[in-house]
N, C-alpha and C positions, 0 to 999 in steps of 0.2 A: 802367677806362674804355677805350672803343674809339672812336676818332675817325678818319674816313677821308674824303678828298674823293672824290666819286663822279661818274662820267661819266654825264650825263643821257641817258636813252634806253636805257641798258643794263638788262637784267633784274637788279635788285639784290635779293640775299637775304643777310643777314648770315651769316657762317660759310662761305658758298660763293663769294661775289663776290670777285674778285681783280683786281689791276691789274698790267700788265707794267712791269718796270723793269730797268735794267742796273746791275750793281755799279760799272761805270765812271762812272756818273752819281750816285754816292753820295758824301757827304762827312760825316765824323764827327770832331769834336774835343770835348774836355771841355765838357759843357754845351750842345752844339750838334749838330744832325743835319740833313742835307738830302738829298732824293732827287727825281729827275725821273721822272714816269710817262711812259713812251714812247708810250702810246696817243694822248694829245692834248697832251703836254708840260706838264701841270699840275705845278707845283713845290710840294713840301711841305717846310716847315722847322720846326724845333722848337728852342727855347732854354729853359733851366731855371735857376731860382735855388733857394734853400733850401726855400721853401714854395710857390713859384709857377712857372708856365711860360707861354710864349706859343707858340701854333701859328700859323704863317703859311702860307696857301695862296695861290699865285699862279695864277690861271686865265687862259689866253690869251684874246685878243679873240674874240668870237663864241661862247665857251663859257659855257653857263649854270652858274654856281657851285652845286654841291650838296655838302652835307656830312652824313655820317651820324654821329650821336652815340648811343652805346649802352653797355650794361654799366656804367651809372652809377646804377643803381637806378631808382626811379620818377622820370621827368623831368617838370618843370613849366616851361613857357614863361612866365616872369614878365612879360616884355615882348618887344618885337621885337629887343632886344639883350641880354637877360639870361635865362639858363637855370639852373635848380636841378636837381641830381640827389640823390636821397635817400641814396645810398651815400656816406658820408663827407662829407655836406653839401657836395657838389661845386658849385662856383659858376663859371659861364662868362660872361665879358663879351665880346660880339661887337662888331666894328668896323663892321659893316653891318647894316641891317635885314633881318630874316627876312621874305620876301614870301610864302612858302608852307611849310607843315609837314605832313608825312605820317607817320602812325604806322606803323612797320614793326616786325618782330620784334626785340625787345630795345631799342627806342629810337625815335628820330625821324630822318627824312630831311628836311633843311632846304634850301630853295632861296633863292637871293639874286639880285638884279638883275644881269643880264649887261651887258657893254659890247661894242659892235660895233667900237669903234675902238682900244681900249687894253686891256691886261691888267687884270684885276680882282683886287685883293688883299684878302683877308679874314683878319683876325687874331682869335684866340681867347685871351683872358687867363684862365688857369685856376688855381684853387686848391681845396683841400679843408680841412676842419677837423673835428676830433673834437668840437668844442664846438657850433658853430652855423653857419648860412649867413652870419651877420653876421661871425663870426670869419674865414671864408674870404674874404669881401669885404675885410675889413681887411688880410688878407695881401696881396691884390692891390693895394690902395691904397698900402700901405707899401713893398712890394718892387718894384712895377712903376710904379704911379702913372700919369703921363702919358708915360712913356718909350715911344719907338717901338721896333720890333723890333730894329733894328740897334744902337741904343744899349744896349738891354737885353742883347743878345748880347755886345757888346764888354765891358760891365761884368762879365758872367758869366765871360768869358774871362780877364779880369784877376784876378778872384777865384780862379779855378783856378790861374792862373800863380803867384799868391802861395802857395797851398797846396803846389803841386808843387815850388816853388823851395826848400822845406825841404831838399831833397836836390839838390846840385849835382854833376854828373858831368863829368869830362873823359876822353874815350876816343874813339879813331878809329872804333869800330864803331857806325854809325848804327842798325843792326838791333838790337843789344843795348840801346841807349839807348831805342829805341821800346818794346821789351818791358818795360824797367824802369819807364818813366814810365806806360805803360798799366797795369802792375801797381799802381803807387802810386795812380793814379786809381781803379782798382777797389777798392783798400783803403780809400778814403775815402767810398764810397757808402753803406755800411751799417755800423752802425745809422743810421737816418734820423731827422731832426728831426721830432718829433711835436707839439710845442707850437706855438701860433699866434704871430704876431708880437708880441702883447701878453703872451705868456708863459703863457696859459691852455691847459689840455688836459683831456680827459676821462680820468679814472683807470680802472684795471682794475676798480674797484668801481662804475663808472658815475657817480661824482661829479666835479664840476669842481674842478680844482686850479690852482695857479700854480707854475711851475717854480722849483726851489730854486737851480738853476744858470743858466748862460746859456741853455741849451736843454734841453728834455725829449726823450729818445730812445726809440725803439721799434724793432721789427723784430729782436728778440734771437733768436739761435739759438746758445746757448753751446757746444753740441757742435761746431759748425762753426768757431767763432771763437776759442775759448780758446787754441788751440795757437799761433797766430802773429798773427792780426789784432789782438787786444787788446794783446799785448806790443808790437806795432808802434806802436799809438796811444800806449801808455805811454811809449815812447822818443821819438817824434817829435811827437805831438800830445797832451800830457798834459792840457791843459784840456778837450779833448773827452772823454778817457778818464775824467776826474773826473766830468764831467756824466753819462756813461754809467753810472757806478757809483751816483751819486745817483739816477738813473732806476731802476736795478735795485732799490735800497733802497726807493724809492717803491712799486714793484710789490709788494715784500714787505709794506710797511705796509698796502697796499690789499687784498691777497689772503691774507696769511699765509705766502706762499712767494716765494722768489726765482725768477726766470724760468728755466724748463727747456725750454719748447716741447715738441715731440713726440719728441725724440730721447732717447738714454740718458744716464745720469750726472746729476750736480748741478754742472755746470761753471761756474756763476756763482761758485762757491767759489774755484777757482784764479784766476779772472779778478780777483776782489777781492783775494785774498791777494797775487797777483803785483804788482798795482798798488801796494798799500800798502807792501810791502817794497821797492819801487823809488821810494818817496817821494811817491806820489800819495795824499794823506791829507786832502783837503778834505771830509770827511764824518765822521760820528760813529762812532768805532771800536767803541764798545759796541753800537750799533745793528747795525753790520756783523757783529759777532761773534754777536749773538743771531740774526740772520737766517741766517747760515751754519750755526749749530748746529741751527736748526730744519730745515735741509735734510737733515742727515745724523746728528744726535745725538738730537734730541727729537721724538718723534712727536706727533700723527699726521703721516705723511710724504706728500709729493706723489707719491713713487714707491712703488707698492704692493708691491714686493718688498724694501723696505728692512728690514722686520722679520725676514724669513726670512734675509736676508743677515747681520743681526746675530746671529741665533740659530745659524746653521751656519758662519758665516765665509765663505760663498760663496752664490751663487744657484744652486739646483739646476736640472737641465735640464727639470724639469716646468714651469719658467717660461720666458718668451720671452727670447731673446738672453742666455742665462745667463752665458756667458763674458765677453762684452763688458761686461755690467753689473757683474760681479764685479771685473774688472780696472780698470774706470773708477771704481767706488765706492772701491776701494782707493786709487787715485790721489787722488781727492777727499779721502779721509780723511787721507792724508799732507799734502795742501796745507793743510787746516785745522789740522793739528798744528803746522805752522810758524807760523801766526798765534797759536795758543795759546801756543806757546813764546816767540816773539820779540816779540809785541805785548802779549798779555794776561797772560803769565807764569802761565798756568793749567796747573800740572803734571799734575793728574789727567786733564784732557782731553788734554793732550799725550801722555801715556803710552798712554792708551786708543787714541787716533787713530793713533799711530805703530805700535801693534800691529796695528790693522786695516789700516794701509797695507801690510802684508805679506800680506793675505788672498789675493792672487793665487796664492800658493804652494799654496793648498788645491786648485787646479785643475791643478797641474803633474803631468804623468804622465811619470815619468823614463824609462820604457822607450821612449817615443816622442819625448821632449823637446818636448812641446807642452802648451799650456794647453787642456784638453779639457773638454767638457760633462760634468758629474758629478752623480750622485745617490746619496748614501751611498757604497758601495764600488764602484758601477758607473760606468764611463766610456764615453762614445761614442768609439770609436777611429777611426771613419771618419765624422765628423760632417758633411762637406760644408760648407754654409753654416749648418747648424742650430747655434744657440747663439751666433751672431755677428751684429753689425750692420754691414752694408756691408763684409763681410770674411770671413775664414775662420781656420783654426787658425794659419796662417802669419802673417797680419796681426796677430792679437791676442796671439800668444805674445810678440811684440816690443813690445807696448804696456805697458811698465813704465818710463815716462819718468823717474820720480823715483828709480829704483833700478837703473840700468844695471849696476852692479857685481854686484848680486845676480843679475840675469838672466844675466850672463856666467857666474857661478859655477854656476847651475842648468843651463846649456846646455853644461857640460863644460870651461869655461876659455877663456881669450882666443883661443888658436889655433883650437880647434874652433869657437868662436862665430863668429869672423871668416870662416873658410872656409865655414861653412854659410850665413851671411847673404850673403856675396859671391856664392856659387853661386846662391842663390835669386833674387837680383836680376839676375844675369847671364842666367839662363835664364827670366826673366819669370814665375817662380813667385810673386814679389812684384813688383807693378807700382807705379811711382810715379805714381799716378793718383787719389789720394784723400787727404783730411786724415789718415786713420789712419796713413799711412806718412811723414808729413812729417819726423819726427825720425830716421828710420832711418839715413840716411847718417852721422849724428853718433855712432851707437853704436860705430862702428869706433874712434873716439877713445877711448872708455871701455875698449876692448879693447887699447889701445896701438898701433893701426894708423892713425895720422892720414893716411897716404898714401891709404888706401882711402876715407876720408871725403872728401878733396880730389878724388880721381879721380871718385867718384860724383857729387859736387856739380857739377863741371864738365860731366860727361856729361849730367846732368839739365838744367842751365841751357841748354846749347847744343842739346840734342836733344829735350827734352820741352816747351820753350817756343819760340814763334816770333812774329814780328810779322805774323801773318796771321789771318784769321778762323778760329776754331777752334784758335788757337795756344796753348791751355792743355791740360795733361794731365788731362782730365776736367772736371767741373763746378767752377766757381770757388767755389761755395758761400759766398756773402756775402764774397768777398775772401780766402778762406782760402788757396787756392793762390797767389794773387797776393802776399799778404803774406809767405808763406814764401819766394817767389822774392826779394823785397826783401832779407830777412835773408841768404839764401844769397849774393846778389850783393855784399852789404856785407862778408861774411866772418865773420859770427858768427850764432848762432841760439839762441832761447830753448827749449832742448830740454825743459825741465820748468818750465812756468809755475807760480809759487809758490816757485821757487828764483831768487833775484836774481842768478844768474850765467849767463853765456852760454857755449855750446860754440863753440870757434873752428873755422872752416872755411877757406875760401880765397876771396879777393875776385875779382870778375870784371873790375873796371874799374881803369884805371891810377890814377885819382884820384877820390875822392868826398869831398865836404864836407857834413857834416850841420849845418844851422843849428838848433841846439837851442832849445827854448822859454825856457831860462834865459839866453839871449844868448851862450852858449858855442858854440864850433865844434869839432866832432870831424872831423879830417881823416884819411882812410884812403888810403894810397898802396900801390901794388903795383908795385914795380920789376921790370923784365924781364918784364912781363906780356905774354902772347901766347896764341894758341890752343893751343899745345903746352906752354907753361909753366904747368902747373896745380898743381904741388906747391910747398909752402911750404919755402923753404930757411932762412929766418930771420924773426924777428918782433921788433920793438922798439916800446915805448910811450914816447913822449916821449924818444926816443933812448936808452932803457935797454933792454938785451936782455930780452925777455920769453919765458921758457922754460916756459910752461904751456899746456894745451889748454882752459882755461876763463878767463873774464875777468869781473869783477864789473860790474854795471850802474853802481854808484856811481862807479867809476873812469871809465867812458866819458862820463857826463854832466858830469864836471868839465871836459870838453874836452881838447884836445891832439891828438896825432897817433899813429896806428898805421902803422908802416912794415913792410909785408910785402916780402920778396924772394922772387921766384918762380923756379922751375926746371923743366926737363923731366924731371929725374931723380927717380924715386920714392923711392930710398933716401937719405933725408936724416938728419942727426944731430939736427935740430930736431924737437921740443923735447927737452931733456934729461929733463924730467919728463913722462912719458906716462901718468900715473895721475891723471886729473882727479876726485879723490875728492869735491870740493865739489859735484859734480853727482849724487852717489849717496848715499842714506841708509846703505847698507852701505859700510863703509870698507875691509874686508879681503878678500883673495882667499880662496877655498877652498884648502886644502892637504891633499890626500888622497893617502895613500901605501898601497901594497899591502904588507901584512905577511907574508902566507903564502898558499899555495894547495895543494890536494891533488886527486887524482882518485879517484872512487868504486870503480873497478875497475882491475886491472892487466892483465887479459886479456879481450878481447871478440871476438865474431864480427862480420863486416861488417854494418853497419846496426843493430847492437845499441846501444841507448841507454846512456849513462853520464853522470855529472855531474862537472863541475869546480867544486870549492868554493874560494872565496877570501875573505880577510879584509882589510878596509880600515879605515884610521884617518884621521880628519879633525882636523887641528890648526889649521884656519882657520875661515872662515865656512861656513855651509850651502852645499853644492855637490854636483854630480854628477860622478862619475868614470866614464869609458868604459873598461871593462876589455877588453883584446884578448887572446884566447887564440891562441897560435901553434902550428902543427903543422909540424914539420920546418922551422922558421924562417919559415914563411909565415903571414900572418893567416888565421885559421880561423873563430873565433867571437868575438862581442863582446856586451857588455851594459853598459847605463848604470845605475849604482846611485847613489841619493841618500843622502848621509851627513850626519847632523846634526853640528854643531860639537862638538868634544871627545868624540866617540863612536867606538866600534869597531863595524863591521858585517860580518857574514858572509853571503855571498850565493852563488849557484851558477848555472851555465849547463849545460844539457843538450846533448849532442852525439852525433854518429855518425861513425865512421871506416869506411873501406872497403878500401883497399889492404892486402894481407897484409904482415906484417912488423912490426918494432919502430918506433914513431913517437915522436919527441921532442915533448913538450908543454911549453910555457913561457909565462910571463907576465913581461914585462920589469918590473923589472930582475932578477927572481929566477932561480935556477938551473933547469935543465931537469929534468923527470922523464920517464919513459917508460911507454908502454902497448903491449901486443902484440896485433896483430890476427891471428887464426888462422882457418883455414877451418872451416866447420861440419862436424859429423860426417855430416850428411845434406844433400844438395843442397836449396836453397830451392825451394819450390813455384813461386814467381813471381819469376824473376831480374830482372825489370825492373818499374818502376812508371810508369804514366801519371799524372804529377803534376797536369796541367791540360789541359783540352780546351775550346776555345772555337769558336763558330760564330756567324755573323750570325743573330740571332734571327728576322728576317723579311726575305724577299727576294721580288722579283717573278718571275713565271713566265718561264722562258727566260733568266734572268740568272745570273751566276756566284755561287756560294756560296764563301766563304773560311773555311777552318778552320785551326786551329793547335793542336798539342798538344806537350807537353813530356814527354820520356821520360827516365827515370833508371835507371842501372845500380846495383842495390842489392847486388851481389855483390863479392867481392874479386878478381875476375879480369877481364881484358880480354875483352869479348864483343861479338859481332855479333848484334843482335836483328832479328826480322822481324815487327814489329807490323802488324796488318791494320786497315785503315780500312773500316768497313762502313756502308752506308746502308740504313735501313728506311724505305721511302716510305709514303705515305698508304694504300696497299692492303696494307701489311705485307709487301711484296715485299722480300727481302733481296738487296742487291747488294754484292759485294766491289769497292770502288773502287781501293784501293791495298794492296800489300804492300811496305812500306818496308824498307829494309836500313840499319840504324843501328849504326855502330861506336862503342862507348863504353868509356872507361877505368873502373876501379872508382870508383863514386860520381859519375861524370860525368853531366851532363844536357845535352840538346840540344833545340832547338825545331824542329819539322817543320811546314812550311806546305804547304797544297794549295789549289787553286782548281778548281772544276768547275761545269759548267752543270747546272741542274735544270729538267726539263721536265714535272713533274707537280705539281699543286697539292695543298694540304693540309698537315697536320702530318707532319713527318718526323723521323727520329732518326739522328744520326751517332754511331758509337761506335768506340772502340779500347781494347783492354785492359779495364780495369775502369771506364772513364769513358764517359759518353754525354751528348749535348746535343740538346735538342729545338729545331727551328726550323719556321717556317711559310712556305709558298710561296703567294702570293696572286696572283690575276689581276685582280680589281677591288678598289677601296678597301673595299667591304663585307666582303671576305674577308680583310682585313688586321687582323682582330680580335685584340687583345692581352689584353683583360680584359673579362669578362662576368659581372657579379654580379647575381643575382636573389635578393632578400632572403627570399623565401618558401622558399628552400632552406636557410635558416639551420639549422645543426646544432651544438648545443653553443655554442661561441664562434667558430665559423667559418662564413663564407659561401663556398661553393665557387665556383670560377671555371670557367665553362663554355666558355672560349676554347680549351681544350686545353693551356694552359701551366701549369695548376694554380697560378695566382697567387691562392690563397685569401686572403680578407680575414679579419683577426682582429678580433673584437668586443672592445673595451676598455670595460668598464662596471662600475660599482659596483652596478648593478641586478641582481637575481637573476632577473628575468623576461626570459628570452632566447627565449621561445617565440612572441613576437609576429611576425607577418609584417612589419609596418612598425615598425621599431625607433624608439623615441623618442630622437633624438640631442639632446645638450645638454651641460651643464657636466661631467657625469661619464660620458658615453657617446659613443663615436665608433668608427670602424673604420680600420684601417691595413692596408696590403698590404706584406708584406716585400719587400725588394729582390730583383730578379731581372733577368737580362740582357734578357729580353723587354720589361721596363718601364723599364729604365735606359738601354739602348743604342738611341738613335733617330737619325734623320737630320734633315730639315728640316720634316717634315710631321707633323700630329697631329690627331686628333679626339677630344674627350672629351664625354660626355653623361650625363645622369641625369634621373630623375623626382624632383621635390622638392616638399615640402609645408611651406612656411615657417610656423612657429607664431606669428609676429608679433613675436618678440623679436629685432629686427634693428637695434639702434642702432649707428651707426658701421659700420666694416668687419666683414663676416661672411664667412668663408671656407667655401664649400660643398664644393668638390672641388679638391684641391691636390696638387702634388708640390713640396714646399718652397715657396719664393717664386719658383719658376721657371715652373711651369704652374699657373694659378689661375683658377677661376671664383668670383667673390665679389660680394656686394651691398654697397651703402652706404646705410644708413638705410632699407633695403627700398624705396628709390626708384630706384636704378640698378643694373644688372647689368654687371659688367666681366669681360672675359676677356683674359688675356695668356699667352703661351708663349715660353720662352726668356729669361725675366726681364722684370720690369716696366720696366727701364731703356730698352728699345728701343721701348716704346709699348704701347698697349692698345686694345681696342675696348670702348666703353661705350654702353649703351642705357638709355632710361628704362623702368621697369617699369610694367605696367598697374595700374589701381586695385584690381583683384581679385587681386593677387599673394599677399597673405597668406591663410592658412588655405584654400588651394585647391591641388590638384595641378597642376603645370606641368612641361612637358618643356623642358630647356635643353640646348644643345649649343654648344661652342666649336670652331671649325675653324681650324687654322693651316696655311696653304699658302705656304711660303716666307716672304715679307715681307707677307703679307696675312692679317689676322685677321678672322673672321666669327662672329657670334652668331646662333643660331636660337632662337626662343622659340615653344613649342607648334607646332613643325613648320614655322614660317615664318621666312624671312630677316628679321632684326630690325635688323642693323647690320653694317657692314664698315669696316675701317680699314687703311691701309697703314702699316707700321712701319719702323723704321730697320734695314735690312739683313736678311740671311738668317742665321739662327742654327742651330747644331747643338743639337738638343734633348736630347741625352744628359745625364743628371742622376742623381746618386746619392742624392738625397733620397727619402724614402718617400712613396708616394701615401697620402693620408689623406682620409677621408670625414667631413665635419663639422667639420674644423679644419685647422690648418696646423702641420706639424712644426717650423717655424721660430718659430712664435708659439703655443706649446702652451696658454698660459693666456689668450689673447686671441682675438678674432675668431671666437668659437665659434658654430656654427650650431645653432639650436633648431628642431626639426621632424622630419620624416620624409623618407627617401629610398629609392629603389629603382632597379633596372635601370641600374646604373652600368656604363658601357662606355668602353673606350679603344681607339682604332684607330691604327695606325701610318701611316695615309694620310689625306688630306683627303676626307671624304665629300662627295658631290654633294648639291645641294639636294633633288633628287628622292628620294635615298636617305633623308635625314633625315626628309622628309615622310612617306615610306612607313613608316618605323619608328614615327613618332608615331601614324599612323593605325592601325597594327597593334596597338600597345600601349595606346592610350588607353582602350579598353573596360575595362581593369583598374582604371582610376582615376576 
């Protein structure tokens, strides 16, 4: 619903009309908001209760009160003071008579009597109901009745005070307390109450029901909220959490499935398991178990990839978000295994689910130490965002919350694990900006490095949160980030919901009292607390020394006191037990030893390959060992090998040596062996190699090109080389640009960089040694063409690229008819363009276009032309066309499609010029939008035609396409129109 006081006499159009205001004249408190519009000083106020709200508009004297009401469905003016909106049975009670009503786009513009002598106040009492208009009116009558705005506001404020007073803080930092209580407020907003004041609600099956608890809840998004929000409700507001679970079970009974919404996983399962194991049991456990089993054990399933997950033990990369789905399904399996074990005593289910809880191992690639997209024996080694939901290989490699010990073993042991994760967070390879990483700081605990946990938590709380607008690290996503902050500030965290134990962190405040629902108090003290004292020196519970990094929920809810003593010194002796095994399914470390090694040759020429063979034995849990080969005492080669428990593994590494003489080869802690490097009988034909040559793929005329190449000495002698850098321009004229002089030791590599101005347009080639790189010099946007695919040139399974870059498209199809000019794209047919610098390395601008013939099968999202989920042209229900570039998160441009969209050829184009996105349809400007910021458009996902690499089994385009083009610059409107006019005769 959209309601706005409007200044009479202004040209009012919904979606374009705006009113000026200053943030200095805004006021917001829980349940209340106020703003003053500076054009005529109209005041707008809002107050809300559980099911109702009041809007209060104060119009100055001599101002005609006008109010726009829209986006509430079809509006009906039932009387001069009563309005119905069909969306949600919206009911509005007005305090003054409507004297005039005008129908405008999306709603009504209502006028009221003005006063020439005093301010005119108009209030709107509002509610909605899933049941009926009568139900909405009863909500207003029961929750507001005859209360005036101020009384209603004060009552709301007291109710919020009661809720927020569950946590009592004593600390000198007003800033930190603001952040905390704002976070607690956010954590209580969703799920929202869905039932009317009389307890009635419309179920997911369309029938009317009466709530089984105090309230019926809706607005579930378990993917967002299972990690910290529901555990917070379980700890501090268990009555609400019990009602939430009753509501989830009602959804199951009404639809056959627990709520999952649009995200991945079946995370209602850990929500229910976690609550039950922490004592929230006010529902039928047999019903709960049946509902959870239906989600992940007994089909048909709500998730269409669950069957293949069960068959293979992972989701293959032919399915969308395959890694995310695999690791999340494995976590959900483990969570249900705990319910089967501890509540239902169902051993067969327990054993099956525990086994499946380890399925993330099926995606582990030991050479890279990442969870990677897999299909059979093939892995995507550089997947970008493909295979992941709101993350990448870094994010989801660490999403094993139920088995941190196993993850540490897989990633090479505690020290290697801690160093790598700390480095990734320090260098912003992993950002604390989404739910997917909330648990990461606590993984250092599992590796025996609690000081890193404490250091990162303090850094996050003080630097990633603030008491300002935008003071959250990313989207709060239904209170997820906020509830995580609450736990972090208290000093413990539910690292693995479904496990009734918390990981211990480091508290932020000097004193916190939790007023628990069972009338107990849990007091948390942090002695010597300060901005620099972020490390835990000691911990006691009820004055008894507590020497563990985990603490059970049942202990905390009995009440008592936790006494932390803080210090500025990271090297503390607390705790003596640094192995929190209760937080991991795997209990033992890997214990991998090197038994022996050997080399395949005793004598080699420089750059001649040979192998180092080694044998490993694992006497602990499954794990990875990083084997480091030393040459003359210095690290030379390394390889990570995965070794099963109780087994011996022989593996090898291939290497090259260069310096002449005898080289000592060793693997700690075993003794040295030697290999002799001798000069070849004949001089090598090419004593140096150009290992890599890069150039900017596209530049503007008369600007500088930047090239870089890496040269390597492959002989056994110190040498000075003189590689030549040669330019072949568009007229095939050859120019010697540089003759470099490079001094290199045996086997040494160096990177050489050059910059030079280019004053001729067209395709050009830069080469040195055995390497060359093509680039294009453009003068106008039309000449910045990077990809040009004409489907009537299809030859075999390739559509040749006419741009000059040879970015030929590959036809992927089960159909044997590949001789058609217009390929029928659909479930089994699409095209993809392999990665290339000209398509992957971009700046801030882009134009993409194509001719499309939609076949009519366009329900939901349909991806037409994509580069991952970064640059996309897509439709929704064949009703709207959307374009975004640089990721959907910064915004998009969306237009309505014409009635003749289906089964007709159309030309579409999307243009990104910095922070402005534009869509052209059939040669004409159709829409434009300004988005958030300017983004670098470089991206390593593949361009695909007819689908999206990140969603390979979804969003599939059905129809025909032709004339697909990509430009590295924003084309002008006249250019797009000219292209359309020139090409349309073919369609």
